[in-house]
C-alpha positions in Angstrom: 110.9 84.8 65.7 114.6 85.9 66.0 114.9 89.7 66.0 117.7 89.7 63.4 116.6 86.9 61.2 116.2 89.0 58.1 119.5 90.8 58.3 121.5 87.7 58.7 119.9 85.1 56.5 117.9 86.2 53.5 119.6 89.4 52.3 119.4 90.9 49.8 115.6 90.4 49.5 113.8 93.8 49.2 112.1 94.9 52.4 108.6 95.1 50.7 108.8 91.3 49.9 109.6 90.3 53.5 106.7 88.9 55.5 105.1 90.9 58.1 102.3 90.4 60.7 101.6 94.1 60.9 98.0 94.9 60.5 97.0 91.2 60.4 94.5 89.9 62.9 95.3 86.7 64.6 92.9 83.9 63.4 92.6 80.6 65.3 93.6 77.5 63.4 90.8 75.5 61.7 89.8 72.5 63.8 89.7 69.1 62.0 86.3 67.5 62.6 86.3 64.2 64.5 83.6 61.7 65.5 82.7 61.4 69.2 83.5 58.1 71.0 79.9 57.0 70.8 79.7 57.6 67.0 82.8 55.5 66.4 81.2 52.2 67.6 80.0 49.5 65.1 80.6 51.4 61.9 83.4 52.1 59.3 83.2 55.9 59.3 86.4 57.8 59.4 87.3 59.0 62.9 89.0 62.1 61.7 87.6 64.0 58.8 89.3 66.5 56.5 88.7 70.2 56.1 86.1 71.4 53.7 87.2 73.4 50.7 86.0 76.6 52.3 87.8 75.8 55.6 91.0 74.8 53.8 91.1 78.1 51.8 90.4 80.0 55.1 93.3 78.2 56.7 95.7 79.2 53.9 94.8 82.9 54.6 96.5 82.5 58.0 99.9 82.0 56.2 102.2 85.1 56.2 103.5 83.9 52.8 107.1 84.0 53.6 108.1 83.0 50.0 111.5 82.1 51.4 112.5 80.6 54.7 112.8 83.3 57.3 114.9 81.2 59.6 112.5 81.5 62.5 113.3 77.8 63.3 109.7 77.3 64.5 109.5 74.1 62.3 112.6 72.7 64.1 111.0 73.1 67.5 107.7 71.6 66.3 109.3 68.5 64.9 109.4 65.9 67.7 111.5 63.5 65.5 114.2 66.1 65.0 113.9 65.6 61.2 114.4 69.2 60.2 117.9 70.3 59.6 118.4 73.8 58.1 122.1 73.1 57.5 121.6 69.9 55.5 123.2 69.9 52.1 122.5 67.7 49.0 124.2 64.3 49.0 124.3 61.2 47.0 124.1 57.8 48.8 124.9 54.6 47.1 123.6 51.4 48.7 124.0 47.8 47.7 120.8 45.8 48.0 119.5 42.5 47.0 116.1 43.6 45.8 114.1 46.8 45.3 110.4 46.9 46.4 108.2 49.4 44.4 105.2 50.6 46.5 103.2 52.9 44.3 100.1 52.4 46.4 96.6 51.7 45.1 93.1 53.3 44.8 90.3 51.3 46.5 87.6 50.1 44.1 84.3 51.8 44.5 82.1 48.7 45.3 79.0 50.7 44.6 79.7 50.2 40.9 78.8 46.6 41.3 75.3 47.2 42.6 74.2 43.6 41.9 76.1 42.6 45.1 74.2 45.0 47.3 77.0 47.0 48.8 75.6 50.2 50.2 72.1 48.7 50.3 72.6 45.6 52.5 74.4 46.3 55.8 76.0 42.9 55.8 77.8 43.3 52.5 81.3 44.6 53.2 84.4 45.2 51.2 87.6 43.4 52.0 89.1 46.5 53.6 86.0 46.9 55.9 86.2 43.3 56.9 89.9 43.6 57.6 89.0 46.4 60.0 86.4 44.2 61.6 89.0 41.5 62.3 91.3 44.0 63.8 91.4 44.0 67.6 91.8 47.8 67.4 88.9 48.3 64.9 85.4 49.3 65.5 84.2 45.8 66.3 87.3 44.8 68.5 87.9 41.7 66.4 84.5 40.2 66.8 83.0 38.7 63.6 79.4 40.0 63.7 76.7 41.0 61.4 76.5 44.7 61.2 72.7 44.5 60.7 71.9 43.2 64.1 75.3 42.7 66.0 74.9 39.0 66.2 77.8 36.5 65.5 78.2 35.7 61.8 77.8 32.0 61.2 78.3 31.9 57.4 80.4 34.2 55.3 80.9 34.2 51.5 83.9 36.0 49.8 83.2 37.0 46.2 86.5 37.4 44.2 87.4 39.6 41.3 84.8 42.3 42.0 86.1 45.3 40.2 89.1 43.5 38.7 89.4 41.5 35.4 86.4 43.3 34.3 86.4 45.5 31.3 83.1 47.1 32.3 84.9 48.6 35.4 87.9 49.7 33.4 90.1 47.2 35.3 91.1 44.4 32.9 94.0 43.2 35.1 94.1 41.0 38.2 94.5 42.8 41.5 97.1 40.1 42.4 96.3 40.3 46.1 92.7 39.3 46.6 93.0 35.5 46.5 95.5 35.4 49.4 93.8 38.2 51.2 90.4 36.3 51.3 92.2 33.1 52.3 93.9 34.9 55.2 90.6 36.6 56.3 88.7 33.4 56.1 91.3 31.6 58.4 91.4 34.5 60.9 87.6 34.8 60.9 87.3 31.1 61.6 89.8 31.4 64.4 87.8 34.3 65.9 84.4 32.6 65.4 84.6 28.8 65.9 82.2 26.9 63.7 82.2 29.6 61.0 81.3 28.4 57.5 83.6 30.2 55.2 83.1 30.0 51.4 85.2 31.7 48.7 83.7 32.1 45.2 86.6 32.6 42.7 87.4 32.9 39.1 91.0 31.5 39.4 93.1 31.0 42.5 96.4 32.9 41.9 98.6 31.8 44.8 101.9 32.6 43.0 104.1 33.8 45.9 106.5 31.8 48.1 104.5 29.1 49.9 101.3 30.8 48.9 100.0 27.6 47.4 100.8 25.7 50.6 98.8 28.4 52.6 95.9 27.9 50.1 95.9 24.2 50.6 96.1 24.6 54.3 93.0 26.7 54.2 91.0 24.0 52.4 92.1 21.4 55.1 90.9 23.7 57.8 87.4 23.9 56.4 87.5 26.8 54.0 85.4 26.0 50.9 86.4 27.2 47.4 83.8 27.3 44.7 84.8 28.2 41.1 82.1 30.5 40.1 81.1 34.2 40.1 77.6 34.8 41.7 75.4 36.9 39.5 73.9 38.8 42.4 73.3 39.0 46.2 69.7 39.0 47.4 68.6 39.8 50.9 66.4 37.2 52.7 63.2 38.9 54.1 62.8 36.0 56.5 66.2 36.1 57.9 66.6 39.9 57.6 70.3 39.6 56.6 
């Protein structure tokens, strides 16, 4: 820290309110837990975990509680993108745009709530987010479409739509608006990764409302993706096939 930082930048703050490291023992930063390389293979576990509540509280105790910026400029040196500017002032920018995209984000539905489909009990029942990771070349399965239960190539895959949406029992009466096209895209990509794959989509209504979405949906049907208008009541594991 700069020797004269308090005298030149944050006067007239009383001396007793200024931060000090006097009498404080140095404590190492809490390490974020992470899976080993071998533990990351063939599963969907988070590679980097978060701090526990106890560890997070202990980490906050390391802070000197400056209250106001002490102009030590340590944050400037730590930012590789040079995004910290202590001299920046408020400014208003007016931009002319053709459209505005709102991205509030979303909360993933807890598939365990629909226990009749076997998620969490049957290893081969995945959420769309997990299957997306399976298709990814940088994911835990390196893009190979396999059965998590035994690691063998998947030959038949069923997508069940509207699980957790358009369902008053789950508290989501609305359509998620993305699942129809997500499943269509996943079916086409999976068939490309696994030649001869039988892809079947069980749906309530196909809502392909975006630009050229309906053409994409029709293309999927011509490429072998089957669409069945129904909602399965449950998924049952076959003891003989063990899948």
